[in-house]
C-alpha positions in Angstrom: 0.0 0.0 0.0 2.2 2.8 -1.2 0.4 6.0 -1.6 1.2 9.7 -0.9 0.5 9.4 2.8 2.8 6.3 3.0 5.6 8.2 1.3 5.0 11.3 3.5 5.1 9.2 6.6 8.3 7.4 5.6 9.9 10.8 4.8 8.8 12.2 8.1 10.3 9.3 10.0 13.6 9.8 8.1 13.5 13.5 8.9 12.8 12.7 12.5 15.8 10.3 12.6 18.0 12.9 11.0 16.8 15.6 13.4 17.6 13.3 16.4 21.1 12.7 14.9 21.6 16.4 14.7 20.2 17.2 18.1 22.3 14.4 19.7 25.4 16.0 18.2 24.4 19.4 19.6 23.6 17.9 23.0 27.0 16.2 23.2 28.9 19.3 21.9 27.1 21.7 24.2 27.0 19.3 27.1 23.2 19.4 27.5 22.1 16.5 29.8 18.5 15.3 29.7 16.5 16.5 32.7 12.9 15.9 31.9 10.7 17.6 34.6 14.0 18.3 36.4 14.9 14.6 36.8 18.4 13.8 35.9 20.7 10.8 35.9 24.2 10.8 37.2 25.8 10.1 33.8 27.7 12.1 31.2 25.7 13.3 28.2 27.2 10.6 25.8 26.6 7.9 28.4 23.0 9.0 28.9 22.4 9.0 25.1 24.0 5.6 24.7 21.7 4.0 27.3 18.6 5.6 25.7 18.0 8.4 28.2 18.3 11.2 25.6 19.7 14.6 26.3 18.5 18.2 26.7 17.6 18.7 23.1 17.8 15.1 21.8 15.1 12.4 21.9 16.3 8.9 23.1 17.7 6.9 20.2 15.0 4.2 20.4 12.4 6.7 19.3 13.7 7.3 15.7 14.5 3.6 15.4 10.9 2.8 16.3 9.6 5.5 14.0 11.5 4.1 11.0 10.3 0.6 11.7 6.7 1.7 12.2 6.7 3.9 9.1 7.8 0.8 7.1 5.1 -1.3 8.6 2.5 1.4 8.0 3.4 1.5 4.3 2.7 -2.2 4.2 -0.9 -1.6 5.5 -0.6 -1.7 9.3 -2.7 1.2 10.4 -1.7 0.7 14.0 1.9 1.4 13.0 0.9 4.8 11.7 -0.5 5.6 15.2 2.8 4.5 16.7 4.5 7.2 14.5 2.0 9.8 15.6 2.5 8.9 19.2 6.3 9.1 18.8 5.9 12.6 17.3 3.7 13.7 20.1 6.1 12.3 22.6 8.9 14.2 21.0 7.0 17.5 21.4 6.1 16.6 25.0 9.8 15.9 25.6 10.8 19.4 24.5 8.0 20.9 26.6 9.1 19.1 29.8 12.8 19.8 29.3 14.2 22.7 31.4 16.7 23.6 28.6 13.7 24.6 26.4 12.8 27.4 28.8 16.2 28.9 29.2 16.8 30.9 26.0 19.5 33.1 27.5 21.8 30.0 27.8 21.1 28.8 24.2 23.8 28.7 21.7 22.8 29.1 18.0 23.1 25.3 17.6 20.9 24.8 20.6 18.3 27.0 19.2 18.4 25.2 15.8 18.3 21.9 17.6 15.1 22.8 19.5 13.5 24.1 16.3 14.5 21.0 14.3 13.3 18.6 17.0 9.9 20.2 17.4 9.4 20.6 13.6 10.4 17.0 12.9 8.3 15.7 15.8 5.2 17.7 14.6 5.7 16.4 11.0 5.9 12.8 12.3 2.8 13.3 14.4 0.8 14.9 11.6 1.7 12.5 8.9 1.2 9.5 11.2 -2.3 10.7 11.9 -3.0 11.5 8.3 -1.9 8.1 7.2 -3.9 6.4 9.9 -7.0 8.3 9.0 -6.5 7.5 5.3 -6.0 3.8 5.9 -9.1 3.7 8.2 -11.1 5.5 5.5 -9.9 3.1 2.8 -10.9 0.1 5.0 -14.4 1.6 5.5 -14.8 2.2 1.7 -13.6 -1.3 0.9 -16.3 -2.8 3.1 
């Protein structure tokens, strides 16, 4: 089932993965530990990223991996996988909203600012295309009945 929404979802998942790669590099370079809701772990930023904790501007690495896998499954007709992508996109946005770094613009470097923008944009695109694909596949199933 390859249609426009499948391609858009796949591209959004790729963009999300690329954004997480970029934001991870910024987090390591600028030493931005992940502290969602002020909760931190006693690890260096690279170690926190490696174990899947994420960082101040970077989603945990399992999220883009799951998005890529789910987008592939969604293009094969699994409408639930499109909802997984939408959920991951929403979780990415929530992650930025609960991260204290997001609310401290005076401490932002230009790269930090771009990382926040790229992360939110890529997360929103993944959430939107995931929901569009899910709605399209649900409509197609209803029309086929």
